[in-house]
PDB file of N, CA, C and O in Angstrom:
ATOM      1  N   MET A   1      88.628 137.350  35.254  1.00  0.00           N
ATOM      2  CA  MET A   1      89.731 137.427  36.297  1.00  0.00           C
ATOM      3  C   MET A   1      88.871 138.009  37.504  1.00  0.00           C
ATOM      4  O   MET A   1      89.054 137.424  38.571  1.00  0.00           O
ATOM      5  N   SER A   2      87.972 139.052  37.513  1.00  0.00           N
ATOM      6  CA  SER A   2      87.358 139.103  38.908  1.00  0.00           C
ATOM      7  C   SER A   2      86.382 138.090  39.261  1.00  0.00           C
ATOM      8  O   SER A   2      86.006 138.052  40.432  1.00  0.00           O
ATOM      9  N   ARG A   3      85.837 137.123  38.277  1.00  0.00           N
ATOM     10  CA  ARG A   3      85.270 136.050  38.798  1.00  0.00           C
ATOM     11  C   ARG A   3      86.068 134.981  39.627  1.00  0.00           C
ATOM     12  O   ARG A   3      85.524 134.347  40.531  1.00  0.00           O
ATOM     13  N   GLU A   4      87.218 134.834  39.319  1.00  0.00           N
ATOM     14  CA  GLU A   4      88.139 134.066  39.922  1.00  0.00           C
ATOM     15  C   GLU A   4      88.426 134.614  41.281  1.00  0.00           C
ATOM     16  O   GLU A   4      88.404 133.835  42.234  1.00  0.00           O
ATOM     17  N   LYS A   5      88.693 135.872  41.462  1.00  0.00           N
ATOM     18  CA  LYS A   5      88.956 136.670  42.606  1.00  0.00           C
ATOM     19  C   LYS A   5      87.936 136.478  43.564  1.00  0.00           C
ATOM     20  O   LYS A   5      88.283 136.219  44.716  1.00  0.00           O
ATOM     21  N   GLU A   6      86.532 136.574  43.237  1.00  0.00           N
ATOM     22  CA  GLU A   6      85.476 136.447  44.017  1.00  0.00           C
ATOM     23  C   GLU A   6      85.192 135.088  44.473  1.00  0.00           C
ATOM     24  O   GLU A   6      84.368 134.995  45.382  1.00  0.00           O
ATOM     25  N   ARG A   7      85.739 133.968  43.995  1.00  0.00           N
ATOM     26  CA  ARG A   7      85.528 132.530  44.434  1.00  0.00           C
ATOM     27  C   ARG A   7      87.112 132.243  45.090  1.00  0.00           C
ATOM     28  O   ARG A   7      87.359 131.107  45.493  1.00  0.00           O
ATOM     29  N   SER A   8      88.041 133.193  45.168  1.00  0.00           N
ATOM     30  CA  SER A   8      89.269 132.876  45.988  1.00  0.00           C
ATOM     31  C   SER A   8      89.106 132.865  47.501  1.00  0.00           C
ATOM     32  O   SER A   8      88.439 133.703  48.108  1.00  0.00           O
ATOM     33  N   VAL A   9      89.722 131.920  48.032  1.00  0.00           N
ATOM     34  CA  VAL A   9      89.592 131.518  49.626  1.00  0.00           C
ATOM     35  C   VAL A   9      90.209 132.818  50.175  1.00  0.00           C
ATOM     36  O   VAL A   9      89.562 133.544  50.930  1.00  0.00           O
ATOM     37  N   SER A  10      91.614 133.139  49.743  1.00  0.00           N
ATOM     38  CA  SER A  10      92.218 134.160  50.372  1.00  0.00           C
ATOM     39  C   SER A  10      91.799 135.518  49.849  1.00  0.00           C
ATOM     40  O   SER A  10      91.641 135.556  48.629  1.00  0.00           O
ATOM     41  N   GLN A  11      91.620 136.467  50.414  1.00  0.00           N
ATOM     42  CA  GLN A  11      91.389 137.952  50.121  1.00  0.00           C
ATOM     43  C   GLN A  11      92.314 138.775  50.533  1.00  0.00           C
ATOM     44  O   GLN A  11      92.868 138.507  51.600  1.00  0.00           O
ATOM     45  N   SER A  12      92.642 139.781  49.912  1.00  0.00           N
ATOM     46  CA  SER A  12      93.866 140.844  50.412  1.00  0.00           C
ATOM     47  C   SER A  12      92.817 142.028  50.856  1.00  0.00           C
ATOM     48  O   SER A  12      92.118 142.702  50.099  1.00  0.00           O
ATOM     49  N   ARG A  13      92.871 142.075  51.826  1.00  0.00           N
ATOM     50  CA  ARG A  13      91.964 143.266  52.789  1.00  0.00           C
ATOM     51  C   ARG A  13      92.976 144.109  53.286  1.00  0.00           C
ATOM     52  O   ARG A  13      92.591 145.011  54.031  1.00  0.00           O
ATOM     53  N   GLY A  14      94.214 144.024  53.042  1.00  0.00           N
ATOM     54  CA  GLY A  14      95.182 144.984  53.844  1.00  0.00           C
ATOM     55  C   GLY A  14      95.578 144.752  55.288  1.00  0.00           C
ATOM     56  O   GLY A  14      95.987 145.713  55.939  1.00  0.00           O
ATOM     57  N   GLY A  15      95.493 143.610  55.811  1.00  0.00           N
ATOM     58  CA  GLY A  15      95.529 143.318  57.089  1.00  0.00           C
ATOM     59  C   GLY A  15      95.817 141.816  57.169  1.00  0.00           C
ATOM     60  O   GLY A  15      95.565 141.018  56.266  1.00  0.00           O
ATOM     61  N   PHE A  16      96.339 141.537  58.277  1.00  0.00           N
ATOM     62  CA  PHE A  16      96.250 140.054  58.833  1.00  0.00           C
ATOM     63  C   PHE A  16      95.072 139.854  59.427  1.00  0.00           C
ATOM     64  O   PHE A  16      94.643 140.517  60.372  1.00  0.00           O
ATOM     65  N   THR A  17      94.419 138.769  58.791  1.00  0.00           N
ATOM     66  CA  THR A  17      93.015 138.455  59.539  1.00  0.00           C
ATOM     67  C   THR A  17      92.831 137.005  59.603  1.00  0.00           C
ATOM     68  O   THR A  17      93.348 136.328  58.713  1.00  0.00           O
ATOM     69  N   VAL A  18      92.212 136.475  60.468  1.00  0.00           N
ATOM     70  CA  VAL A  18      91.990 134.776  60.398  1.00  0.00           C
ATOM     71  C   VAL A  18      90.548 134.777  60.194  1.00  0.00           C
ATOM     72  O   VAL A  18      89.832 135.640  60.703  1.00  0.00           O
ATOM     73  N   ALA A  19      90.105 133.840  59.471  1.00  0.00           N
ATOM     74  CA  ALA A  19      88.556 133.685  59.392  1.00  0.00           C
ATOM     75  C   ALA A  19      87.996 133.229  60.701  1.00  0.00           C
ATOM     76  O   ALA A  19      88.760 132.529  61.364  1.00  0.00           O
ATOM     77  N   SER A  20      86.770 133.492  61.231  1.00  0.00           N
ATOM     78  CA  SER A  20      86.329 133.093  62.335  1.00  0.00           C
ATOM     79  C   SER A  20      86.116 131.609  62.349  1.00  0.00           C
ATOM     80  O   SER A  20      85.557 130.992  61.442  1.00  0.00           O
ATOM     81  N   SER A  21      86.678 131.002  63.614  1.00  0.00           N
ATOM     82  CA  SER A  21      86.517 129.548  63.861  1.00  0.00           C
ATOM     83  C   SER A  21      86.531 129.333  65.299  1.00  0.00           C
ATOM     84  O   SER A  21      87.081 130.142  66.046  1.00  0.00           O
ATOM     85  N   PRO A  22      85.967 128.308  65.716  1.00  0.00           N
ATOM     86  CA  PRO A  22      85.924 127.801  66.962  1.00  0.00           C
ATOM     87  C   PRO A  22      87.471 127.388  67.499  1.00  0.00           C
ATOM     88  O   PRO A  22      87.779 127.484  68.687  1.00  0.00           O
ATOM     89  N   PHE A  23      88.314 126.958  66.551  1.00  0.00           N
ATOM     90  CA  PHE A  23      89.599 126.599  66.932  1.00  0.00           C
ATOM     91  C   PHE A  23      90.608 127.609  66.917  1.00  0.00           C
ATOM     92  O   PHE A  23      91.790 127.340  67.132  1.00  0.00           O
ATOM     93  N   ASN A  24      90.165 128.836  66.654  1.00  0.00           N
ATOM     94  CA  ASN A  24      91.315 130.069  66.896  1.00  0.00           C
ATOM     95  C   ASN A  24      91.955 129.905  68.204  1.00  0.00           C
ATOM     96  O   ASN A  24      93.120 129.516  68.284  1.00  0.00           O
ATOM     97  N   SER A  25      91.271 130.173  69.197  1.00  0.00           N
ATOM     98  CA  SER A  25      91.777 129.996  70.538  1.00  0.00           C
ATOM     99  C   SER A  25      92.954 128.834  70.677  1.00  0.00           C
ATOM    100  O   SER A  25      94.053 129.002  71.204  1.00  0.00           O
ATOM    101  N   VAL A  26      92.493 127.711  70.122  1.00  0.00           N
ATOM    102  CA  VAL A  26      93.694 126.572  70.178  1.00  0.00           C
ATOM    103  C   VAL A  26      94.834 126.812  69.150  1.00  0.00           C
ATOM    104  O   VAL A  26      95.910 126.231  69.292  1.00  0.00           O
ATOM    105  N   LYS A  27      94.627 127.599  68.194  1.00  0.00           N
ATOM    106  CA  LYS A  27      95.833 128.097  67.505  1.00  0.00           C
ATOM    107  C   LYS A  27      96.727 129.160  68.234  1.00  0.00           C
ATOM    108  O   LYS A  27      97.946 129.154  68.057  1.00  0.00           O
ATOM    109  N   VAL A  28      96.225 129.911  68.909  1.00  0.00           N
ATOM    110  CA  VAL A  28      96.788 130.688  69.825  1.00  0.00           C
ATOM    111  C   VAL A  28      97.626 130.036  70.819  1.00  0.00           C
ATOM    112  O   VAL A  28      98.804 130.343  70.998  1.00  0.00           O
ATOM    113  N   GLU A  29      96.942 129.037  71.533  1.00  0.00           N
ATOM    114  CA  GLU A  29      97.684 128.493  72.346  1.00  0.00           C
ATOM    115  C   GLU A  29      98.721 127.492  71.912  1.00  0.00           C
ATOM    116  O   GLU A  29      99.637 127.135  72.653  1.00  0.00           O
ATOM    117  N   LEU A  30      98.546 127.051  70.688  1.00  0.00           N
ATOM    118  CA  LEU A  30      99.665 126.476  70.045  1.00  0.00           C
ATOM    119  C   LEU A  30     100.879 127.467  69.857  1.00  0.00           C
ATOM    120  O   LEU A  30     102.039 127.132  70.093  1.00  0.00           O
ATOM    121  N   GLY A  31     100.548 128.581  69.459  1.00  0.00           N
ATOM    122  CA  GLY A  31     101.484 129.619  69.326  1.00  0.00           C
ATOM    123  C   GLY A  31     102.369 129.809  70.597  1.00  0.00           C
ATOM    124  O   GLY A  31     103.596 129.826  70.506  1.00  0.00           O
ATOM    125  N   VAL A  32     101.842 129.924  71.554  1.00  0.00           N
ATOM    126  CA  VAL A  32     102.412 130.174  73.026  1.00  0.00           C
ATOM    127  C   VAL A  32     103.080 129.024  73.231  1.00  0.00           C
ATOM    128  O   VAL A  32     104.212 129.190  73.684  1.00  0.00           O
ATOM    129  N   ILE A  33     102.638 127.552  72.984  1.00  0.00           N
ATOM    130  CA  ILE A  33     103.322 126.593  73.312  1.00  0.00           C
ATOM    131  C   ILE A  33     104.543 126.573  72.586  1.00  0.00           C
ATOM    132  O   ILE A  33     105.569 126.320  73.217  1.00  0.00           O
ATOM    133  N   LEU A  34     104.616 126.827  71.198  1.00  0.00           N
ATOM    134  CA  LEU A  34     105.666 126.837  70.351  1.00  0.00           C
ATOM    135  C   LEU A  34     106.862 127.879  71.070  1.00  0.00           C
ATOM    136  O   LEU A  34     108.059 127.627  71.213  1.00  0.00           O
ATOM    137  N   VAL A  35     106.231 128.933  71.403  1.00  0.00           N
ATOM    138  CA  VAL A  35     107.293 130.101  71.851  1.00  0.00           C
ATOM    139  C   VAL A  35     107.789 129.417  73.368  1.00  0.00           C
ATOM    140  O   VAL A  35     109.001 129.383  73.583  1.00  0.00           O
ATOM    141  N   LEU A  36     107.091 129.017  74.136  1.00  0.00           N
ATOM    142  CA  LEU A  36     107.567 128.281  75.289  1.00  0.00           C
ATOM    143  C   LEU A  36     108.770 127.078  75.032  1.00  0.00           C
ATOM    144  O   LEU A  36     109.845 126.941  75.616  1.00  0.00           O
ATOM    145  N   ALA A  37     108.254 126.384  74.095  1.00  0.00           N
ATOM    146  CA  ALA A  37     109.238 125.283  73.697  1.00  0.00           C
ATOM    147  C   ALA A  37     110.597 125.647  73.180  1.00  0.00           C
ATOM    148  O   ALA A  37     111.640 125.062  73.469  1.00  0.00           O
ATOM    149  N   VAL A  38     110.450 126.812  72.280  1.00  0.00           N
ATOM    150  CA  VAL A  38     111.864 127.479  72.055  1.00  0.00           C
ATOM    151  C   VAL A  38     112.588 127.897  73.142  1.00  0.00           C
ATOM    152  O   VAL A  38     113.750 127.508  73.255  1.00  0.00           O
ATOM    153  N   VAL A  39     112.016 128.751  74.106  1.00  0.00           N
ATOM    154  CA  VAL A  39     112.482 129.189  75.383  1.00  0.00           C
ATOM    155  C   VAL A  39     113.201 128.124  76.194  1.00  0.00           C
ATOM    156  O   VAL A  39     114.348 128.262  76.620  1.00  0.00           O
ATOM    157  N   LEU A  40     112.413 127.015  76.380  1.00  0.00           N
ATOM    158  CA  LEU A  40     112.901 125.685  77.346  1.00  0.00           C
ATOM    159  C   LEU A  40     113.938 125.219  76.499  1.00  0.00           C
ATOM    160  O   LEU A  40     114.920 124.774  77.093  1.00  0.00           O
ATOM    161  N   PHE A  41     113.965 125.210  75.278  1.00  0.00           N
ATOM    162  CA  PHE A  41     115.139 124.390  74.390  1.00  0.00           C
ATOM    163  C   PHE A  41     116.426 125.256  74.576  1.00  0.00           C
ATOM    164  O   PHE A  41     117.501 124.695  74.791  1.00  0.00           O
ATOM    165  N   LEU A  42     116.327 126.683  74.493  1.00  0.00           N
ATOM    166  CA  LEU A  42     117.511 127.356  74.684  1.00  0.00           C
ATOM    167  C   LEU A  42     118.023 127.494  76.164  1.00  0.00           C
ATOM    168  O   LEU A  42     119.190 127.792  76.420  1.00  0.00           O
ATOM    169  N   TRP A  43     117.033 127.247  77.149  1.00  0.00           N
ATOM    170  CA  TRP A  43     117.338 127.237  78.774  1.00  0.00           C
ATOM    171  C   TRP A  43     117.724 125.871  79.223  1.00  0.00           C
ATOM    172  O   TRP A  43     118.449 125.805  80.216  1.00  0.00           O
ATOM    173  N   HIS A  44     117.412 124.955  78.736  1.00  0.00           N
ATOM    174  CA  HIS A  44     117.567 123.658  79.259  1.00  0.00           C
ATOM    175  C   HIS A  44     118.824 123.305  79.633  1.00  0.00           C
ATOM    176  O   HIS A  44     118.852 122.450  80.518  1.00  0.00           O
ATOM    177  N   GLU A  45     119.989 123.740  79.192  1.00  0.00           N
ATOM    178  CA  GLU A  45     121.325 123.285  79.531  1.00  0.00           C
ATOM    179  C   GLU A  45     121.526 124.061  80.980  1.00  0.00           C
ATOM    180  O   GLU A  45     122.110 123.473  81.890  1.00  0.00           O
ATOM    181  N   ARG A  46     121.024 125.395  81.159  1.00  0.00           N
ATOM    182  CA  ARG A  46     121.290 126.132  82.355  1.00  0.00           C
ATOM    183  C   ARG A  46     120.325 125.466  83.415  1.00  0.00           C
ATOM    184  O   ARG A  46     120.669 125.362  84.592  1.00  0.00           O
ATOM    185  N   LEU A  47     119.229 125.065  82.998  1.00  0.00           N
ATOM    186  CA  LEU A  47     118.479 124.352  84.229  1.00  0.00           C
ATOM    187  C   LEU A  47     118.868 123.185  84.840  1.00  0.00           C
ATOM    188  O   LEU A  47     118.623 122.972  86.028  1.00  0.00           O
ATOM    189  N   SER A  48     119.579 122.246  83.980  1.00  0.00           N
ATOM    190  CA  SER A  48     120.194 120.983  84.644  1.00  0.00           C
ATOM    191  C   SER A  48     121.362 120.658  83.787  1.00  0.00           C
ATOM    192  O   SER A  48     121.230 120.869  82.581  1.00  0.00           O
ATOM    193  N   GLN A  49     122.415 120.206  84.196  1.00  0.00           N
ATOM    194  CA  GLN A  49     123.536 119.733  83.540  1.00  0.00           C
ATOM    195  C   GLN A  49     123.422 118.345  83.211  1.00  0.00           C
ATOM    196  O   GLN A  49     124.187 117.787  82.424  1.00  0.00           O
ATOM    197  N   ASP A  50     122.460 117.771  83.812  1.00  0.00           N
ATOM    198  CA  ASP A  50     122.368 115.914  83.451  1.00  0.00           C
ATOM    199  C   ASP A  50     121.405 115.984  82.059  1.00  0.00           C
ATOM    200  O   ASP A  50     120.364 116.616  81.874  1.00  0.00           O
ATOM    201  N   ALA A  51     122.047 115.222  81.289  1.00  0.00           N
ATOM    202  CA  ALA A  51     121.632 115.016  80.020  1.00  0.00           C
ATOM    203  C   ALA A  51     120.145 114.376  80.294  1.00  0.00           C
ATOM    204  O   ALA A  51     119.168 114.845  79.709  1.00  0.00           O
ATOM    205  N   ASP A  52     120.037 113.422  81.097  1.00  0.00           N
ATOM    206  CA  ASP A  52     118.714 112.666  81.156  1.00  0.00           C
ATOM    207  C   ASP A  52     117.858 113.482  81.497  1.00  0.00           C
ATOM    208  O   ASP A  52     116.812 113.518  80.849  1.00  0.00           O
ATOM    209  N   VAL A  53     118.035 114.287  82.506  1.00  0.00           N
ATOM    210  CA  VAL A  53     117.096 115.559  83.193  1.00  0.00           C
ATOM    211  C   VAL A  53     116.888 116.489  82.250  1.00  0.00           C
ATOM    212  O   VAL A  53     115.849 117.125  82.429  1.00  0.00           O
ATOM    213  N   GLN A  54     117.632 116.840  81.135  1.00  0.00           N
ATOM    214  CA  GLN A  54     117.227 117.834  80.084  1.00  0.00           C
ATOM    215  C   GLN A  54     116.435 116.853  79.168  1.00  0.00           C
ATOM    216  O   GLN A  54     115.370 117.335  78.780  1.00  0.00           O
ATOM    217  N   MET A  55     116.656 115.809  78.807  1.00  0.00           N
ATOM    218  CA  MET A  55     115.710 115.242  77.786  1.00  0.00           C
ATOM    219  C   MET A  55     114.309 114.917  78.545  1.00  0.00           C
ATOM    220  O   MET A  55     113.246 115.028  77.934  1.00  0.00           O
ATOM    221  N   GLY A  56     114.353 114.540  79.806  1.00  0.00           N
ATOM    222  CA  GLY A  56     112.920 114.609  80.415  1.00  0.00           C
ATOM    223  C   GLY A  56     112.447 115.793  80.639  1.00  0.00           C
ATOM    224  O   GLY A  56     111.257 115.736  80.948  1.00  0.00           O
ATOM    225  N   MET A  57     112.892 116.888  80.615  1.00  0.00           N
ATOM    226  CA  MET A  57     112.373 118.179  80.708  1.00  0.00           C
ATOM    227  C   MET A  57     111.579 118.577  79.140  1.00  0.00           C
ATOM    228  O   MET A  57     110.437 119.029  79.059  1.00  0.00           O
ATOM    229  N   LEU A  58     112.457 118.295  78.008  1.00  0.00           N
ATOM    230  CA  LEU A  58     111.985 118.483  76.985  1.00  0.00           C
ATOM    231  C   LEU A  58     110.911 117.683  76.582  1.00  0.00           C
ATOM    232  O   LEU A  58     109.943 118.146  75.979  1.00  0.00           O
ATOM    233  N   ALA A  59     111.045 116.385  76.915  1.00  0.00           N
ATOM    234  CA  ALA A  59     110.084 115.334  76.520  1.00  0.00           C
ATOM    235  C   ALA A  59     108.668 115.626  77.318  1.00  0.00           C
ATOM    236  O   ALA A  59     107.601 115.684  76.706  1.00  0.00           O
ATOM    237  N   GLY A  60     108.758 115.789  78.616  1.00  0.00           N
ATOM    238  CA  GLY A  60     107.596 115.978  79.209  1.00  0.00           C
ATOM    239  C   GLY A  60     106.844 117.201  78.881  1.00  0.00           C
ATOM    240  O   GLY A  60     105.614 117.197  78.833  1.00  0.00           O
ATOM    241  N   PHE A  61     107.692 118.441  78.612  1.00  0.00           N
ATOM    242  CA  PHE A  61     106.932 119.428  78.106  1.00  0.00           C
ATOM    243  C   PHE A  61     106.218 119.346  76.907  1.00  0.00           C
ATOM    244  O   PHE A  61     105.171 119.965  76.719  1.00  0.00           O
ATOM    245  N   GLY A  62     106.835 118.480  75.949  1.00  0.00           N
ATOM    246  CA  GLY A  62     106.125 118.023  74.548  1.00  0.00           C
ATOM    247  C   GLY A  62     104.965 117.131  74.900  1.00  0.00           C
ATOM    248  O   GLY A  62     103.914 117.242  74.267  1.00  0.00           O
ATOM    249  N   VAL A  63     105.076 116.359  75.754  1.00  0.00           N
ATOM    250  CA  VAL A  63     103.872 115.262  76.034  1.00  0.00           C
ATOM    251  C   VAL A  63     102.743 116.274  76.609  1.00  0.00           C
ATOM    252  O   VAL A  63     101.720 116.506  75.966  1.00  0.00           O
ATOM    253  N   LEU A  64     102.995 116.817  77.790  1.00  0.00           N
ATOM    254  CA  LEU A  64     102.065 117.637  78.312  1.00  0.00           C
ATOM    255  C   LEU A  64     101.332 118.609  77.502  1.00  0.00           C
ATOM    256  O   LEU A  64     100.120 118.711  77.695  1.00  0.00           O
ATOM    257  N   SER A  65     101.958 119.405  76.539  1.00  0.00           N
ATOM    258  CA  SER A  65     101.573 120.258  75.426  1.00  0.00           C
ATOM    259  C   SER A  65     100.620 119.477  74.742  1.00  0.00           C
ATOM    260  O   SER A  65      99.427 119.782  74.734  1.00  0.00           O
ATOM    261  N   ALA A  66     101.188 118.243  74.025  1.00  0.00           N
ATOM    262  CA  ALA A  66     100.197 117.624  73.262  1.00  0.00           C
ATOM    263  C   ALA A  66      98.976 117.243  73.690  1.00  0.00           C
ATOM    264  O   ALA A  66      97.945 117.359  73.027  1.00  0.00           O
ATOM    265  N   LEU A  67      99.078 116.679  75.050  1.00  0.00           N
ATOM    266  CA  LEU A  67      97.682 116.148  75.801  1.00  0.00           C
ATOM    267  C   LEU A  67      96.850 117.673  75.840  1.00  0.00           C
ATOM    268  O   LEU A  67      95.645 117.675  75.589  1.00  0.00           O
ATOM    269  N   TRP A  68      97.435 118.731  76.111  1.00  0.00           N
ATOM    270  CA  TRP A  68      96.671 119.999  76.611  1.00  0.00           C
ATOM    271  C   TRP A  68      96.030 120.268  75.229  1.00  0.00           C
ATOM    272  O   TRP A  68      94.825 120.514  75.163  1.00  0.00           O
ATOM    273  N   LEU A  69      96.747 120.231  74.213  1.00  0.00           N
ATOM    274  CA  LEU A  69      96.004 120.729  72.773  1.00  0.00           C
ATOM    275  C   LEU A  69      94.872 119.473  72.426  1.00  0.00           C
ATOM    276  O   LEU A  69      93.791 119.680  71.875  1.00  0.00           O
ATOM    277  N   VAL A  70      95.264 118.408  72.779  1.00  0.00           N
ATOM    278  CA  VAL A  70      94.302 117.328  72.504  1.00  0.00           C
ATOM    279  C   VAL A  70      92.911 117.389  73.285  1.00  0.00           C
ATOM    280  O   VAL A  70      91.820 117.099  72.795  1.00  0.00           O
ATOM    281  N   VAL A  71      93.141 117.801  74.536  1.00  0.00           N
ATOM    282  CA  VAL A  71      91.854 117.876  75.266  1.00  0.00           C
ATOM    283  C   VAL A  71      91.111 119.250  75.008  1.00  0.00           C
ATOM    284  O   VAL A  71      89.897 119.293  75.206  1.00  0.00           O
ATOM    285  N   ARG A  72      91.686 120.202  74.640  1.00  0.00           N
ATOM    286  CA  ARG A  72      91.108 121.543  74.265  1.00  0.00           C
ATOM    287  C   ARG A  72      90.481 121.249  72.872  1.00  0.00           C
ATOM    288  O   ARG A  72      89.429 121.856  72.672  1.00  0.00           O
ATOM    289  N   VAL A  73      90.948 120.380  71.794  1.00  0.00           N
ATOM    290  CA  VAL A  73      90.315 120.320  70.708  1.00  0.00           C
ATOM    291  C   VAL A  73      88.891 119.294  70.923  1.00  0.00           C
ATOM    292  O   VAL A  73      87.838 119.501  70.321  1.00  0.00           O
ATOM    293  N   LYS A  74      89.078 118.311  71.777  1.00  0.00           N
ATOM    294  CA  LYS A  74      88.046 117.456  71.967  1.00  0.00           C
ATOM    295  C   LYS A  74      87.002 118.250  72.762  1.00  0.00           C
ATOM    296  O   LYS A  74      85.840 117.856  72.662  1.00  0.00           O
ATOM    297  N   LYS A  75      87.224 119.191  73.447  1.00  0.00           N
ATOM    298  CA  LYS A  75      86.183 119.805  74.310  1.00  0.00           C
ATOM    299  C   LYS A  75      85.485 120.704  73.366  1.00  0.00           C
ATOM    300  O   LYS A  75      84.278 120.907  73.495  1.00  0.00           O
ATOM    301  N   ILE A  76      86.219 121.288  72.368  1.00  0.00           N
ATOM    302  CA  ILE A  76      85.769 122.261  71.409  1.00  0.00           C
ATOM    303  C   ILE A  76      84.734 121.399  70.277  1.00  0.00           C
ATOM    304  O   ILE A  76      83.690 121.928  69.895  1.00  0.00           O
ATOM    305  N   GLU A  77      85.060 120.325  69.902  1.00  0.00           N
ATOM    306  CA  GLU A  77      84.508 119.316  69.022  1.00  0.00           C
ATOM    307  C   GLU A  77      83.263 118.948  69.653  1.00  0.00           C
ATOM    308  O   GLU A  77      82.227 118.903  68.991  1.00  0.00           O
ATOM    309  N   LYS A  78      83.290 118.675  70.922  1.00  0.00           N
ATOM    310  CA  LYS A  78      82.057 118.294  71.787  1.00  0.00           C
ATOM    311  C   LYS A  78      80.909 119.283  71.643  1.00  0.00           C
ATOM    312  O   LYS A  78      79.741 119.046  71.335  1.00  0.00           O
ATOM    313  N   SER A  79      81.580 120.616  71.973  1.00  0.00           N
ATOM    314  CA  SER A  79      80.587 121.703  72.109  1.00  0.00           C
ATOM    315  C   SER A  79      79.849 121.893  70.737  1.00  0.00           C
ATOM    316  O   SER A  79      78.633 122.042  70.619  1.00  0.00           O
ATOM    317  N   MET A  80      80.800 121.865  69.681  1.00  0.00           N
ATOM    318  CA  MET A  80      80.166 121.943  68.338  1.00  0.00           C
ATOM    319  C   MET A  80      79.010 120.916  68.006  1.00  0.00           C
ATOM    320  O   MET A  80      77.946 121.224  67.471  1.00  0.00           O
ATOM    321  N   ALA A  81      79.343 119.784  68.364  1.00  0.00           N
ATOM    322  CA  ALA A  81      78.642 118.500  68.297  1.00  0.00           C
ATOM    323  C   ALA A  81      77.121 118.695  68.934  1.00  0.00           C
ATOM    324  O   ALA A  81      76.057 118.349  68.420  1.00  0.00           O
ATOM    325  N   GLU A  82      77.318 119.286  70.075  1.00  0.00           N
ATOM    326  CA  GLU A  82      75.979 119.583  70.910  1.00  0.00           C
ATOM    327  C   GLU A  82      75.203 120.936  70.288  1.00  0.00           C
ATOM    328  O   GLU A  82      74.000 121.089  70.497  1.00  0.00           O
ATOM    329  N   GLN A  83      75.860 121.758  69.628  1.00  0.00           N
ATOM    330  CA  GLN A  83      75.305 122.830  69.121  1.00  0.00           C
ATOM    331  C   GLN A  83      74.511 122.506  67.701  1.00  0.00           C
ATOM    332  O   GLN A  83      73.516 123.111  67.304  1.00  0.00           O
ATOM    333  N   ARG A  84      75.126 121.500  67.081  1.00  0.00           N
ATOM    334  CA  ARG A  84      74.834 121.069  65.849  1.00  0.00           C
ATOM    335  C   ARG A  84      73.346 120.116  66.179  1.00  0.00           C
ATOM    336  O   ARG A  84      72.278 120.159  65.568  1.00  0.00           O
ATOM    337  N   GLY A  85      73.698 119.350  67.258  1.00  0.00           N
ATOM    338  CA  GLY A  85      72.444 118.437  67.701  1.00  0.00           C
ATOM    339  C   GLY A  85      71.224 119.454  68.027  1.00  0.00           C
ATOM    340  O   GLY A  85      70.086 119.189  67.640  1.00  0.00           O
ATOM    341  N   GLU A  86      71.471 120.441  68.639  1.00  0.00           N
ATOM    342  CA  GLU A  86      70.316 121.495  69.196  1.00  0.00           C
ATOM    343  C   GLU A  86      69.829 121.917  67.963  1.00  0.00           C
ATOM    344  O   GLU A  86      68.651 121.704  67.675  1.00  0.00           O
ATOM    345  N   GLU A  87      70.717 122.589  67.062  1.00  0.00           N
ATOM    346  CA  GLU A  87      70.168 122.921  65.702  1.00  0.00           C
ATOM    347  C   GLU A  87      69.249 121.982  64.881  1.00  0.00           C
ATOM    348  O   GLU A  87      68.274 122.423  64.273  1.00  0.00           O
ATOM    349  N   LYS A  88      69.550 120.836  64.884  1.00  0.00           N
ATOM    350  CA  LYS A  88      68.787 119.789  64.503  1.00  0.00           C
ATOM    351  C   LYS A  88      67.408 119.647  64.969  1.00  0.00           C
ATOM    352  O   LYS A  88      66.482 119.684  64.158  1.00  0.00           O
ATOM    353  N   THR A  89      67.220 119.496  66.162  1.00  0.00           N
ATOM    354  CA  THR A  89      65.941 119.556  66.722  1.00  0.00           C
ATOM    355  C   THR A  89      65.237 120.748  66.820  1.00  0.00           C
ATOM    356  O   THR A  89      64.038 120.665  67.089  1.00  0.00           O
ATOM    357  N   GLN A  90      65.712 121.779  66.664  1.00  0.00           N
ATOM    358  CA  GLN A  90      64.548 123.043  66.605  1.00  0.00           C
ATOM    359  C   GLN A  90      64.300 123.324  65.300  1.00  0.00           C
ATOM    360  O   GLN A  90      63.492 124.203  65.000  1.00  0.00           O
TER     361      GLN A  90
END
């Protein structure tokens, strides 16, 4: 049993921790975007009475959020690739 626990990916340390990753900042940004999306969804009727405008706001927010996350991930992947390239040459 102890051997299985040593090889286990999840470990109970008594708190909420996330393994160190270059993508942790993107995870936080995704959380913020999700909270903002819920707020926009709850308030979109008060911002405009026109259904097309409401749909445009929600769709625009979704598209811009997705593009933001894609750009951030690509930037991190590029920096990781550059670091791996530097490590191989050294």
